[in-house]
C-alpha positions as CSV (number, residue, x, y, z in Angstrom):
1,X,43.5,-17.0,4.8
2,X,41.0,-17.7,2.0
3,X,38.6,-19.5,4.3
4,X,38.7,-16.2,6.5
5,X,38.0,-14.1,3.4
6,X,35.1,-16.4,2.4
7,X,33.5,-16.3,5.9
8,X,33.8,-12.5,6.1
9,X,32.3,-12.1,2.6
10,X,29.5,-14.7,3.8
11,X,28.7,-12.8,7.0
12,X,28.5,-9.6,5.2
13,X,26.2,-11.2,2.8
14,X,23.9,-12.3,5.9
15,X,24.1,-8.8,7.4
16,X,22.9,-7.5,3.9
17,X,20.1,-9.9,4.0
18,X,19.2,-9.4,7.5
19,X,19.0,-5.5,6.8
20,X,16.9,-6.0,3.8
21,X,14.2,-8.2,5.7
22,X,14.4,-5.6,8.5
23,X,13.6,-2.8,5.9
24,X,11.0,-4.9,4.2
25,X,9.1,-5.8,7.6
26,X,9.3,-2.0,8.7
27,X,7.9,-0.9,5.4
28,X,4.9,-3.4,5.6
29,X,4.3,-2.2,9.2
30,X,4.2,1.2,8.0
31,X,1.8,0.6,5.2
32,X,-0.7,-1.7,6.8
33,X,-2.9,1.1,8.1
34,X,-3.2,3.1,5.1
35,X,-5.7,1.1,2.9
36,X,-8.2,1.1,5.9
37,X,-7.9,4.6,6.4
38,X,-8.1,5.3,2.9
39,X,-11.2,3.2,2.6
40,X,-12.9,5.4,5.3
41,X,-11.9,8.6,3.7
42,X,-13.7,7.1,0.3
43,X,-16.5,6.3,2.2
44,X,-16.9,9.8,3.6
45,X,-16.0,11.4,0.0
46,X,-18.7,9.1,-1.4
47,X,-21.5,10.1,0.9
48,X,-20.4,14.0,0.7
49,X,-20.5,13.4,-3.2
50,X,-24.2,11.9,-3.1
51,X,-25.3,14.6,-0.6
52,X,-24.0,17.4,-2.8
53,X,-25.7,15.8,-6.0
54,X,-28.8,15.5,-4.0
55,X,-28.6,19.3,-3.2
56,X,-27.9,20.1,-6.8
57,X,-31.1,18.3,-8.0
58,X,-33.1,20.1,-5.3
59,X,-31.7,23.3,-6.7
60,X,-29.8,24.2,-3.0
61,X,-26.2,23.6,-4.5
62,X,-24.2,24.4,-7.6
63,X,-22.6,22.8,-10.2
64,X,-19.3,24.1,-9.0
65,X,-20.0,22.3,-5.7
66,X,-21.2,19.4,-7.0
67,X,-18.1,19.0,-9.3
68,X,-15.7,19.6,-6.3
69,X,-17.2,17.0,-4.5
70,X,-16.8,14.8,-7.7
71,X,-13.0,15.6,-7.8
72,X,-12.5,14.8,-4.1
73,X,-14.1,11.6,-4.5
74,X,-11.9,10.7,-7.5
75,X,-8.9,11.8,-5.5
76,X,-10.0,9.6,-2.4
77,X,-10.3,6.8,-4.6
78,X,-6.9,7.3,-6.3
79,X,-5.2,7.5,-2.6
80,X,-7.0,4.2,-1.7
81,X,-5.5,2.5,-4.8
82,X,-2.2,4.1,-4.2
83,X,-2.4,2.6,-0.4
84,X,-3.2,-0.8,-1.5
85,X,-0.5,-0.8,-4.0
86,X,2.0,0.3,-1.5
87,X,1.0,-2.3,0.9
88,X,1.3,-5.0,-1.7
89,X,4.6,-3.6,-3.0
90,X,5.8,-3.7,0.6
91,X,4.5,-7.7,1.4
92,X,6.0,-8.6,-2.3
93,X,9.7,-7.0,-1.1
94,X,9.1,-8.8,2.4
95,X,8.2,-12.2,0.9
96,X,11.2,-11.5,-1.4
97,X,13.5,-10.9,1.3
98,X,12.5,-13.7,3.2
99,X,12.3,-15.9,0.2
100,X,8.7,-17.0,0.8
101,X,7.0,-15.7,-2.1
102,X,6.0,-19.2,-3.6
103,X,4.9,-20.4,-0.1
104,X,2.7,-17.1,0.4
105,X,0.9,-17.8,-2.8
106,X,0.9,-21.7,-2.4
107,X,3.0,-22.4,-5.8
108,X,4.2,-25.7,-6.0
109,X,6.8,-26.7,-8.3
110,X,7.0,-30.1,-9.8
């Protein structure tokens, strides 16, 4: 009876670990395209900001439009940082769930 309860508890624990690994892997897979997409968005925002600044310098734009482009650029950079952070968090969760954090970062304990 005691052995059966212990086996049942271990089985439940293994199922929980498997669910954590599946969830972490799914989160990594869904987060992977975000940084690259955010980088492209930042690149476009940078070009638009540069163009608007040049137009402002030439007198063909307004300060309001230049500030709008600057705000859009800051927002794009923020989204890029958030995407990187989300991917890194998802990877850390996966490493923790699979107990491979030390291996992933080549840490040796002596």
